BAFI-3210 file (N, C-alpha, C; in Angstrom, 3 decimals, decimal comma, padded with zeros to 6 digits):
// residues 244
n [1|2|3|4|5|6|7|8|9|10|11|12|13|14|15|16|17|18|19|20|21|22|23|24|25|26|27|28|29|30|31|32|33|34|35|36|37|38|39|40|41|42|43|44|45|46|47|48|49|50|51|52|53|54|55|56|57|58|59|60|61|62|63|64|65|66|67|68|69|70|71|72|73|74|75|76|77|78|79|80|81|82|83|84|85|86|87|88|89|90|91|92|93|94|95|96|97|98|99|100|101|102|103|104|105|106|107|108|109|110|111|112|113|114|115|116|117|118|119|120|121|122|123|124|125|126|127|128|129|130|131|132|133|134|135|136|137|138|139|140|141|142|143|144|145|146|147|148|149|150|151|152|153|154|155|156|157|158|159|160|161|162|163|164|165|166|167|168|169|170|171|172|173|174|175|176|177|178|179|180|181|182|183|184|185|186|187|188|189|190|191|192|193|194|195|196|197|198|199|200|201|202|203|204|205|206|207|208|209|210|211|212|213|214|215|216|217|218|219|220|221|222|223|224|225|226|227|228|229|230|231|232|233|234|235|236|237|238|239|240|241|242|243|244]
n.u [000,846|000,563|002,177|000,753|002,594|004,316|004,995|005,991|008,571|008,677|007,171|006,718|006,173|006,954|009,690|010,566|010,945|012,963|013,985|015,879|014,470|013,068|011,008|009,439|007,842|005,291|006,715|009,262|010,684|012,407|010,765|010,936|013,166|014,324|016,280|018,014|018,263|019,548|021,994|022,920|023,295|025,009|024,212|022,848|019,693|018,920|020,208|018,720|015,804|013,232|014,706|015,358|015,454|017,340|018,994|020,036|021,277|023,093|023,744|026,567|029,004|030,937|029,992|027,767|025,951|023,178|021,981|020,641|018,489|017,205|016,422|014,749|012,760|011,625|010,555|008,714|007,039|005,909|004,572|002,924|001,366|000,352|001,332|003,477|007,075|010,132|013,609|016,267|019,279|020,416|022,940|024,012|025,853|026,852|027,415|030,548|030,849|033,175|034,982|034,752|033,159|033,799|032,743|031,072|031,068|028,131|025,694|022,294|019,217|015,984|012,731|009,807|006,878|003,651|002,395|-000,579|-003,192|-006,211|-007,698|-005,763|-002,470|000,261|002,921|005,952|007,172|010,267|011,934|015,157|018,096|021,527|023,511|026,096|028,409|028,115|029,283|030,240|029,355|027,052|025,448|025,134|023,634|021,270|020,460|019,969|017,874|015,924|015,497|014,427|012,034|010,662|010,353|008,640|006,344|004,583|002,318|000,559|001,795|003,011|005,700|006,835|006,026|007,406|010,032|010,007|009,764|012,254|013,740|013,062|014,340|016,998|017,044|017,199|019,800|021,490|023,972|026,075|028,741|029,987|029,350|030,778|033,359|033,425|033,322|035,769|037,506|036,934|037,845|040,557|041,121|040,716|042,807|045,018|044,723|046,006|048,764|048,489|047,481|049,700|051,564|050,343|050,654|053,420|053,806|052,340|053,928|056,311|055,571|054,124|051,309|047,692|045,497|043,845|045,238|047,608|046,720|045,905|048,359|049,519|047,686|048,049|050,690|050,295|048,627|050,245|052,396|051,202|050,862|049,446|047,702|048,113|050,609|052,231|051,994|053,227|055,828|056,512|056,462|058,499|060,747|060,900|061,416|063,481|066,759|069,414]
n.v [-001,202|002,198|004,844|007,863|009,964|009,373|010,639|013,095|014,122|015,011|017,232|020,438|022,766|022,070|021,570|024,077|025,453|027,510|027,041|024,557|021,427|018,305|015,496|012,925|009,713|007,926|005,760|006,491|006,763|008,509|010,702|012,964|015,661|018,930|020,788|022,533|021,248|018,930|019,996|020,998|018,694|017,343|015,356|013,438|013,348|010,712|009,279|009,659|009,654|007,318|005,955|004,870|007,237|006,938|005,153|006,541|008,528|007,431|007,091|008,653|006,618|007,556|009,889|012,007|009,915|009,954|011,144|009,977|008,752|010,965|012,385|010,475|010,301|012,862|012,812|010,717|011,877|013,953|012,497|010,792|012,454|014,243|016,835|019,644|019,783|020,903|020,811|022,181|023,285|020,419|018,060|016,236|014,253|013,818|011,477|011,675|012,295|012,249|010,814|007,736|006,056|007,975|010,874|014,076|016,706|018,126|020,568|021,234|023,054|021,985|021,965|020,344|019,302|017,881|015,915|015,705|013,516|014,060|013,513|011,946|011,339|011,200|011,535|013,463|016,729|018,275|021,127|022,480|023,852|024,400|025,083|024,876|026,449|028,711|028,531|027,404|029,020|030,455|028,319|027,271|029,323|029,057|026,583|027,207|028,989|027,342|025,577|027,338|028,102|025,673|025,265|027,351|026,928|024,214|023,169|024,692|025,066|027,383|027,588|026,045|027,612|030,002|029,099|028,279|030,744|031,814|030,077|030,961|033,432|032,575|031,371|033,502|034,191|033,255|032,667|030,883|030,204|032,624|034,010|032,514|033,144|035,849|035,731|034,497|036,516|038,481|037,299|037,166|039,881|040,627|039,276|040,597|043,168|044,137|044,514|046,415|048,564|049,032|049,822|052,171|053,748|054,082|055,552|057,848|058,872|059,398|061,221|063,101|063,182|062,646|059,840|059,131|060,258|058,822|056,249|056,718|057,137|054,567|053,131|054,352|053,600|050,874|050,738|051,927|050,194|047,843|045,904|043,962|045,638|044,689|043,464|045,610|047,090|045,309|045,418|048,085|048,051|046,192|047,543|049,638|048,436|046,629|045,378|047,714]
n.w [000,000|-000,863|000,782|002,114|002,038|000,047|-002,438|-001,704|-001,996|-004,545|-004,703|-005,831|-004,317|-001,724|-002,180|-002,802|-000,480|001,565|004,064|005,694|005,617|006,556|005,922|007,644|007,640|009,541|010,381|010,744|008,405|005,897|003,776|002,233|001,455|001,591|-000,849|000,540|002,983|002,171|001,351|003,793|005,326|003,737|001,923|-000,795|-002,534|-003,204|-001,268|000,923|000,676|001,282|003,123|006,425|009,071|011,105|009,939|007,804|009,231|011,451|014,975|016,443|017,740|019,431|020,369|022,375|024,534|024,732|022,573|020,312|021,616|022,715|020,406|019,184|021,144|020,966|018,368|018,599|020,478|018,969|016,962|018,486|020,117|018,399|018,284|018,095|018,663|020,194|019,908|021,422|022,281|020,331|020,420|017,785|015,966|012,523|009,823|008,117|004,806|003,341|004,743|005,417|008,088|009,927|011,843|011,732|013,973|015,209|016,181|016,745|016,136|016,293|015,012|015,260|013,542|013,405|010,649|008,917|007,709|006,979|010,017|010,987|012,148|010,111|009,802|010,359|010,109|009,988|010,768|010,408|011,878|011,718|014,334|015,043|014,194|015,758|018,194|021,527|023,652|022,800|022,114|024,653|025,795|024,306|025,290|027,994|027,618|026,476|028,615|030,495|029,249|029,251|031,992|032,658|031,206|030,810|029,765|028,013|025,558|024,770|025,181|023,146|020,991|021,461|021,265|018,616|017,382|017,966|016,431|013,867|013,873|014,011|011,548|009,809|009,947|007,711|006,668|008,015|007,831|007,171|009,479|011,315|010,456|011,079|013,858|014,316|013,388|015,265|017,623|017,008|016,868|019,513|020,699|019,636|020,476|022,938|022,169|020,183|021,646|023,252|021,323|020,425|022,706|022,707|020,321|020,978|023,048|021,704|019,707|020,963|020,876|020,769|021,625|019,393|017,243|017,372|016,759|014,153|012,954|013,157|011,598|009,118|008,597|008,330|006,054|004,094|003,951|003,410|005,343|007,941|010,591|013,210|013,007|012,328|014,677|016,455|015,463|016,027|018,814|019,266|018,202|020,006|022,427|022,199|023,052|023,215]
ca.u [-000,001|001,349|002,035|000,297|003,719|005,207|005,482|006,280|009,885|008,520|006,241|007,458|005,981|007,831|011,089|010,913|011,189|014,359|014,399|016,197|013,333|012,976|009,715|009,453|006,514|005,052|007,647|010,576|011,336|012,476|009,953|011,309|014,146|014,545|017,670|018,817|018,556|020,555|023,287|023,338|023,727|025,948|023,634|022,037|018,321|018,812|020,745|017,804|014,405|012,895|015,676|015,072|016,249|018,474|019,906|020,726|022,086|023,304|024,317|028,017|029,297|031,841|029,329|026,921|025,224|021,721|021,503|019,643|017,307|016,525|015,776|013,641|011,692|010,964|009,756|007,576|006,137|005,177|003,675|001,959|000,461|-000,092|001,676|004,850|008,089|011,345|014,867|017,062|019,899|020,731|024,177|023,825|026,861|026,414|028,531|031,354|030,846|034,532|035,800|033,867|033,340|034,051|031,580|031,261|030,359|027,098|024,674|021,143|017,904|014,988|011,321|009,029|005,443|002,977|001,789|-001,877|-004,032|-007,477|-007,455|-004,740|-001,082|000,942|004,346|006,451|008,018|011,291|012,761|016,479|019,152|022,822|024,043|027,456|029,396|027,885|030,158|029,690|028,683|025,700|024,710|024,763|022,535|020,076|020,042|019,370|016,598|014,984|015,154|013,555|010,712|010,005|009,982|007,562|005,127|004,626|000,997|-000,164|002,492|003,647|007,148|007,178|005,827|008,510|011,231|009,864|010,056|013,703|014,217|012,914|015,417|018,213|016,955|017,584|021,254|021,585|025,340|026,776|030,176|030,413|029,268|031,926|034,557|033,380|033,706|037,207|038,167|036,778|038,764|041,908|041,243|040,853|044,146|046,038|044,449|047,016|049,976|048,132|047,412|051,074|052,179|049,760|051,308|054,776|053,673|051,896|055,073|057,316|055,070|053,365|049,972|046,666|045,202|043,312|046,308|048,554|046,122|045,936|049,735|049,678|046,862|048,716|051,847|049,774|048,139|051,357|053,285|050,373|051,121|048,358|047,896|048,665|052,033|052,874|052,062|054,251|057,138|056,753|056,788|059,815|061,768|060,994|061,798|064,597|068,015|070,242]
ca.v [000,000|003,421|005,769|009,186|010,883|008,732|011,534|014,442|014,590|015,599|018,356|021,682|023,709|021,636|021,711|025,500|026,032|027,873|026,484|023,127|020,668|016,895|014,917|011,498|009,137|007,473|004,681|007,147|006,697|009,815|010,760|014,131|016,567|020,088|020,937|023,169|020,203|018,053|020,683|021,125|017,392|016,806|014,125|013,540|012,895|009,253|008,721|009,988|009,272|005,903|005,394|005,195|008,391|006,500|004,461|007,602|009,277|006,633|007,831|008,567|005,820|008,296|011,136|011,923|008,660|010,090|011,941|009,238|008,551|012,255|012,672|009,531|010,696|014,047|012,401|009,935|012,838|014,648|011,543|010,213|013,452|015,149|018,171|019,975|019,723|021,655|020,418|023,410|022,647|019,005|017,596|014,991|014,222|013,150|010,837|012,485|011,578|012,191|009,920|006,655|005,629|009,131|011,734|015,519|017,175|019,101|020,927|021,645|023,433|021,257|022,238|019,264|019,555|016,696|015,968|015,037|013,093|014,163|013,626|010,962|011,781|010,260|011,816|014,636|017,638|018,802|022,252|022,261|024,847|023,995|026,191|024,520|027,520|029,819|028,379|026,784|029,965|030,715|027,068|027,209|030,272|028,421|025,539|027,865|029,557|026,231|025,088|028,327|028,001|024,451|025,456|028,323|026,534|022,792|022,705|025,407|025,052|028,671|027,374|025,622|028,747|030,939|028,492|028,319|032,119|031,936|029,341|031,832|034,422|031,882|031,109|034,695|034,208|032,129|032,383|030,552|030,222|034,019|034,350|031,884|033,924|037,088|035,393|034,259|037,814|039,172|036,682|037,596|041,290|040,700|038,808|041,561|044,498|044,638|045,004|047,658|049,608|049,339|050,584|053,515|054,473|054,446|056,633|059,041|059,421|059,896|062,323|064,021|063,284|061,946|058,451|059,021|060,565|057,706|055,146|057,105|056,901|053,122|052,708|054,836|052,726|049,592|050,894|052,243|049,034|046,671|044,942|044,038|046,577|044,009|043,230|046,926|047,411|044,453|045,929|049,322|047,650|045,552|048,573|050,488|047,688|045,707|045,824|048,608]
ca.w [000,000|-000,972|001,914|001,660|001,856|-000,913|-003,482|-001,186|-002,459|-005,882|-004,564|-006,080|-003,219|-000,632|-002,576|-002,926|000,839|001,809|005,353|005,638|006,148|006,203|006,288|007,953|007,822|010,912|010,717|010,808|007,098|005,241|002,565|001,431|002,059|000,731|-001,285|001,591|003,975|001,572|001,421|005,188|005,819|002,749|001,401|-002,001|-002,315|-003,267|-000,027|002,012|000,466|001,499|004,072|007,815|009,472|011,916|009,034|007,067|010,195|012,661|016,096|016,600|018,935|020,307|020,744|023,569|024,476|024,771|021,440|019,554|022,456|022,827|019,125|019,016|022,062|020,426|017,211|019,102|021,116|017,906|016,308|019,415|020,694|017,329|018,758|017,772|019,709|019,888|020,529|021,311|021,119|020,497|019,779|017,047|014,916|011,297|009,128|007,210|003,524|002,782|005,569|005,871|009,467|010,782|012,030|011,878|015,169|014,875|017,164|015,957|016,657|015,509|015,303|014,648|013,395|012,865|009,319|009,040|006,592|007,695|011,449|011,345|012,048|009,218|009,739|011,060|009,338|010,895|010,309|010,996|011,757|012,264|015,137|015,452|014,051|016,682|019,348|022,732|024,549|022,317|022,257|026,065|026,006|023,753|026,219|029,159|027,187|026,326|029,955|031,125|028,628|029,718|033,392|032,778|030,487|030,496|029,348|026,959|024,277|024,481|025,144|021,791|020,094|021,670|020,708|017,162|016,975|017,995|015,259|012,706|013,952|013,607|010,128|009,068|009,942|006,800|006,257|009,247|007,582|007,308|010,897|011,962|010,129|011,855|015,227|014,297|013,282|016,538|018,575|016,653|017,253|020,967|021,060|019,213|021,023|023,889|021,517|019,491|022,676|023,657|020,232|020,467|023,794|022,272|019,341|021,707|023,784|020,767|018,880|021,811|020,278|021,543|021,291|018,035|016,294|017,396|016,013|012,743|012,497|012,977|010,469|007,909|008,384|007,863|004,687|003,194|003,833|003,112|006,421|008,915|011,691|014,383|012,781|012,430|016,103|017,060|015,055|016,784|020,191|019,250|018,008|021,199|023,631|021,988|023,678|022,386]
c.u [000,879|001,094|001,610|001,433|004,687|005,806|005,872|007,612|009,835|007,593|006,995|007,337|006,883|009,291|011,530|011,192|012,673|014,883|014,728|015,120|013,387|011,632|009,886|008,020|006,390|005,864|009,089|011,375|011,289|011,687|010,318|012,317|014,385|016,003|018,560|019,164|019,636|021,938|023,809|023,887|024,711|025,497|022,867|020,657|018,211|019,398|019,777|016,409|014,237|013,889|015,253|015,985|017,468|019,408|020,708|021,689|022,241|023,972|025,828|028,338|030,220|031,243|028,539|025,989|023,722|021,151|020,395|018,358|016,502|015,766|014,579|012,465|010,916|010,061|008,529|006,555|005,269|004,165|002,563|000,939|-000,079|000,156|003,152|005,780|009,324|012,516|015,832|018,009|020,054|022,025|023,878|024,779|026,337|027,624|029,230|031,444|032,233|035,440|034,903|034,202|033,604|032,810|032,002|030,433|029,378|026,159|023,537|020,057|016,887|013,588|010,490|007,541|004,777|002,413|000,521|-002,418|-005,438|-007,194|-006,339|-003,345|-000,311|002,443|004,711|007,364|008,981|012,045|014,059|017,350|020,409|023,419|025,464|028,440|029,223|028,710|029,445|028,913|027,251|024,849|024,269|023,620|021,225|019,549|019,366|017,990|015,537|014,544|014,181|012,143|009,964|009,553|008,747|006,262|005,227|003,331|000,508|000,508|003,130|005,160|007,593|007,040|006,977|009,797|011,186|010,151|011,559|014,313|014,158|013,989|016,731|018,223|017,348|019,103|021,698|022,993|026,167|028,290|030,717|030,388|030,443|033,208|034,593|033,782|035,211|037,976|038,091|037,734|040,204|042,138|041,436|042,239|045,207|045,845|045,512|048,260|049,696|048,056|048,810|051,776|051,639|050,418|052,702|054,728|053,255|053,060|056,090|056,853|054,276|051,965|048,969|046,428|044,760|044,395|047,318|048,009|046,134|047,325|049,947|048,891|047,490|049,928|051,400|049,348|049,279|052,268|052,548|050,657|049,986|048,705|048,535|050,160|052,824|053,046|053,142|055,649|057,495|057,162|058,175|060,925|061,974|061,550|063,006|065,861|068,835|071,709]
c.v [001,250|004,337|007,140|010,175|010,413|009,723|012,920|014,992|015,154|016,810|019,677|022,686|023,354|021,905|023,164|026,156|026,339|027,280|025,003|022,307|019,231|016,372|013,416|010,983|008,588|006,245|005,182|006,997|008,076|009,762|011,935|014,966|017,718|020,138|021,571|022,177|019,262|018,696|020,717|019,808|016,696|015,430|014,420|012,947|011,371|008,566|008,889|009,399|007,752|005,187|005,784|006,301|007,978|005,572|005,482|008,361|008,470|007,475|007,602|007,768|006,531|009,628|010,978|010,715|008,788|010,825|011,234|009,048|009,842|012,587|011,757|009,908|011,895|013,678|011,605|010,833|013,522|013,725|011,074|011,200|014,430|016,599|018,428|019,880|020,467|021,025|021,572|023,536|021,155|018,707|016,265|015,017|013,459|012,553|011,803|011,751|011,441|011,242|008,814|006,207|006,758|010,022|013,196|015,996|018,278|019,323|021,613|022,282|022,782|021,640|021,222|019,599|018,308|016,960|015,116|014,596|012,998|014,387|012,693|011,550|010,759|010,506|013,047|015,422|018,313|019,927|022,233|023,502|024,303|025,187|025,903|025,680|028,665|029,694|027,894|027,759|030,222|029,458|026,897|028,141|029,691|027,343|026,139|028,417|028,464|025,703|026,036|028,252|026,774|024,586|026,346|027,847|025,079|022,300|023,371|025,364|026,371|028,543|026,967|026,775|029,744|030,393|028,504|029,718|032,350|031,220|030,220|032,910|033,792|031,636|032,296|034,844|033,068|031,821|032,117|030,541|031,639|034,449|033,751|032,643|035,224|036,836|035,179|035,574|038,572|038,609|037,107|039,044|041,438|040,262|039,852|042,939|044,983|045,195|046,288|048,813|050,015|050,177|052,008|054,346|054,932|055,618|057,930|059,696|060,044|061,151|063,351|064,267|062,517|060,541|058,288|059,260|059,425|056,518|055,449|056,876|055,412|052,625|053,139|053,969|051,380|049,676|051,120|051,047|047,765|045,525|045,072|044,925|045,911|043,769|044,531|047,300|046,592|044,941|047,200|048,989|047,033|046,592|049,405|049,752|046,778|046,257|046,666|048,164]
c.w [000,000|000,214|001,389|001,402|000,771|-001,909|-003,012|-001,726|-003,879|-005,869|-004,756|-004,942|-002,041|-000,974|-002,667|-001,580|001,017|003,111|005,202|006,349|005,657|006,707|006,491|007,986|009,242|011,300|010,739|009,510|006,458|003,938|001,669|002,202|001,097|000,284|-000,216|002,698|003,446|001,632|002,856|005,733|004,878|002,244|000,116|-001,728|-002,288|-002,030|001,141|001,828|000,521|002,409|005,489|008,303|010,287|011,143|008,231|007,972|011,485|013,747|016,162|017,867|019,915|020,752|022,025|023,490|024,397|023,570|020,672|020,335|022,585|021,549|018,905|019,911|021,559|019,250|017,645|019,794|020,057|017,239|017,242|019,937|019,656|017,715|018,497|018,964|019,233|020,624|020,325|022,495|021,377|019,747|019,103|015,863|013,703|010,585|008,175|005,876|002,909|003,556|006,136|007,294|010,439|010,818|012,117|013,064|014,783|016,061|016,412|016,809|015,725|015,960|014,526|014,657|012,835|011,467|009,367|007,683|007,160|009,168|011,914|011,163|011,235|009,138|010,529|010,124|010,309|010,205|011,101|010,824|012,424|013,006|015,601|015,324|015,041|017,951|020,590|023,598|024,105|022,396|023,706|026,395|025,477|024,697|027,442|028,821|027,069|027,684|030,650|030,562|029,131|031,169|033,519|032,145|030,065|029,863|028,067|025,597|023,920|024,429|023,747|020,803|020,223|021,069|019,184|016,624|016,952|016,797|014,017|012,690|013,512|012,107|009,274|009,010|009,034|006,344|007,500|009,048|007,732|008,763|011,653|011,689|010,917|013,302|015,314|014,232|014,600|017,578|018,299|017,077|018,758|021,415|020,744|019,829|022,006|023,213|020,745|020,477|023,123|022,592|020,188|021,556|023,413|021,295|020,027|022,440|022,843|020,040|019,673|021,241|021,132|020,988|019,842|016,991|016,227|016,609|014,520|012,154|012,219|011,764|009,153|007,575|007,823|006,402|003,702|002,949|003,435|004,083|007,431|010,103|012,906|014,239|012,832|013,895|016,794|016,712|015,819|018,219|020,252|019,125|019,271|022,410|023,440|022,633|022,713|022,413]
res [m|t|h|p|l|e|g|r|h|r|d|p|l|f|l|s|q|s|t|p|t|v|v|l|d|d|t|m|v|i|r|a|a|t|p|s|y|q|r|m|t|q|r|h|e|e|e|l|v|s|v|g|v|f|d|a|f|p|e|n|p|e|g|p|g|d|s|g|r|t|l|l|g|s|l|e|h|t|l|g|r|a|r|g|d|v|l|m|p|i|r|y|d|i|p|d|p|t|r|p|g|r|f|m|e|r|t|w|v|l|v|s|t|p|v|f|d|g|e|r|t|i|g|v|s|i|r|v|q|d|v|s|p|l|g|d|r|l|v|g|v|l|q|d|y|a|d|l|l|r|e|q|d|l|v|s|g|a|a|q|e|a|a|a|s|l|f|d|v|l|g|q|m|d|d|y|a|a|l|g|r|e|v|m|h|l|r|r|a|l|r|t|r|p|v|i|e|q|a|k|g|i|v|m|a|e|r|k|c|d|d|a|a|a|f|a|v|l|r|s|m|s|q|n|s|n|v|p|l|s|q|v|a|a|a|v|v|y|q|a|t|r|p|r]
***
């Protein structure tokens, strides 16, 4: 007998969704995955459709031991109670297609919604965001936020609605690689700031100028020499402090 979700992977409306989304039937078999989901998980459609979700994405034996159980519990909750659920965040590593037997560490925000055929629940639609590049601190904040929502509202479902709203905000941050690069640049700037401040002090003492003028001197030296500002600052400090 054909499952009602059998042809969902050919539905143009579903495939046009920008949000990474995967649809499972009531036996946990993948019935459809948007192109954005395929890119995010580094899988082709033929590797996903008609495959059990835990066969396509087996649990990392070296990862957190409760990841698979947590995900399964959330899916069963959605199917059994015909009510959406949110996992925010969940660590669930996925197989590395370039290194058989190895896994890529990933942390996700998942929003699950039941799929109905009349009054019968026939599957679950899962919207996915990979929050791994945001770093441990933000992932920790998401966890605290999720815990707070669950403590404040265990009955009405407002917690799930609030978490889903946060998911939409995360969805607008669609270039996580760029965000990761920005975080890396910020960390580098914080590491180099002390030497830049020291170089500014040296320039201020030598030229009897203020802070802004000293920084302008360093920036001009950087631009004229095509050398990063942090390296220019390090050279100024070295010249001023090296043994004579």
